[in-house]
C-alpha angles and dihedrals in degrees: 000000000000088000096050092047093052093048091049092050093047089050093051091046092052091048090052091049092049091047090051093049093049091050091062087089088066087076089065098055111120116235086202101062110352098250124116115263129216109266092226086079088070087070092061123090120245117262121272099271096044090043090052096052094043092054092042089054091052090050091047090057091050099258100126093208118215126197137200093191115162119262090239093053090048090053090049092053092045091050093050090046096052092044089060097044132348093215109023085042091060090045088057090055096056096089090049089054091048091049091058104272096128094180093062091081135006148170091282091061093067090056090047091051092047088056091063091060118114125211092251092067098258129105126234128222113176090203089070093066127228120033096244131126093273094054092042089050093050093047091046090053093051093044092053092048092054092045091050093048090052091050090242100112092090090056091065106123112251094243093051093047089052092049093052094046092049091049091048091049091051089062095052094089092045099045101089094146120087095230092055090040093053091048093049093046093048092048091052090047090056089050089050090241125141120255114246113247089235090072097044090056092063105114124241112258114265122254105181089095096044097111091057096052123105118242092262092048091050090053090053092048089053090049091050092046091052089051089050089054093050090055096050092044091052089051092048094248134131109245119236098233123167102232091181088071103034100043093062088047087058094043090052098040101037089104099040113026114111109255095251090056090042092054092048095048092048088050091050094051094041088056091049092053102251111173123253094253089069090065100048094099091053093051090049092051094048092044089052092049097048117109127216094267090056097253120120129243121223110213090180089072102051117114118216126208140194091257094062090039091054090054091050087054091049091051091050091052093050090050093047094245126142116268092200103127119160094179094053088047090052091051090052093050090051093054094045089052091049116105088222095056108134115249092197109135096235093050092047090053089047091057094044090054091048092051091048096052094042103038103019120218133127128299115265126233089247088055091050089052092051093053088049093050111099090205087064103030112025114235090208121045119215136174087263100050103032093108094049089049096049095047094048091046089052088051090049090052092050089047088058095252124130104208124203122267113265135231111254127211123206134237139166120274095224106114130047092245091053092047090049090051092049091048090048089058093050095046089046093055093045092049089054090048096256103114091139089064095061106125115257093234091065098080137162089241095059091041096047100085089047093049090051094053113057092171092074089071132077100211138034089232093059092048095048090052090053093050091048090052090048092053089045089057091054102272118151135228096243130162092274096050092044090056092047092052087049090057101037104042117008096067091056096065120123143013129202109296091000105073097161097051126090132236125241092241128201090097094314109114097187117115117241133202095211091049090049093051089052093050095046091046091051090050092050088050086056092050091249092301093142095045093228096131119087115271111276094026113144106253099208113107144143 
């Protein structure tokens, strides 16, 4: 009885471990379109708006974030911000400048902001639409924030300052909505002017109906509450915020709210006097999303595609996990019904392969024609098109089509690129069940010195392909090769949240689906000898 119980427990624990490992791909589901995205995107910083709100939230919570972001990346964020809005774009860059990215904003920005000033005292930003009071007020708020951050607001000529204050005060009786009231109050606060009593009398948004609101209405209610808080803070008053409603909202949304909403909710609750413990989940999320340079990633913005999704399905197959994925299938169907869906042959084949491995069924005649089209699948493989041929052949196999054997050119195996091209041919033929067609000039003897020297290659993917080709030619896993694999592949395992995936290598620490597929396939070819496959994976392979 004890033995049976122990075995059952071990089996259940194993299943739980495998299930948790299989679920790591959930981290890569795009909130934009439902496809899986390539994990290297997780090494890229969030866009300027999201970056701004994430860093502001950290500052709000006392973290004083710092960044060592590269100059080129700062320039890219700045360019993107200013292309969106000349004034609010600069406002987004304020937290980056405060975090140490000096190139985000400079003295020239103050002059550029002042050029947007109109004679009536307001500022103009064409990105905000019509030139009415709401657009002028939004632009003026942003302009004053930027000038204040640059220490140039005090340099505003007295006549200009008076004109702006006069214009703002003229709006006080008209600004009956909370968003305009908040912008007006904050603008006056920046100019060190008192807030009119008419604004402070605007009531706090109700919360008694919050549970019945739609997600969009809840977002609007948060926006209004944030504006109400800005008004009260600008007037030197403590806002009357219902913490019993908003603290649970933060607790439930700390991991999922967009950064802008997260910042506003944190600001609301800080102003209301919520204790530090309420904000712990927010700090954990932002700490987890911070990159090595101190910037923050934004997974909500990542866009998935059929290519990444297909590699996820290939990895599931290698690990012996189910490829049933209704959400992925729904994403594919949405794209195929879209009027903007690409009709390029390679992309149509990609989608056909993804549908086959996810939903089953037989290959369509259109798919067979794609795999017979030399414009899609080259009929002759050369050093230059070997990668295109191999990737397309793999797609045809996944789509359920057996393509004809290609003609293969010859080339010397005297450089890493040429060796990789030859290995790509060998691996492509093996993965399409045509190992017998591997050209006679691609031999284990010629590949051996390359397989034993991983430092000659710029990526883990390339090296793994070469070793696979060497073994296909009859090479053996001896002590020398095992040591080389230990140097060339093993150290590159794992990324945050993706412990079983493999990094690109060559100085790139991002994890990569294609690289992981190459490593797992190699280990399966070695019957699991290197232990790179997830626990519980079938060890038999070609």
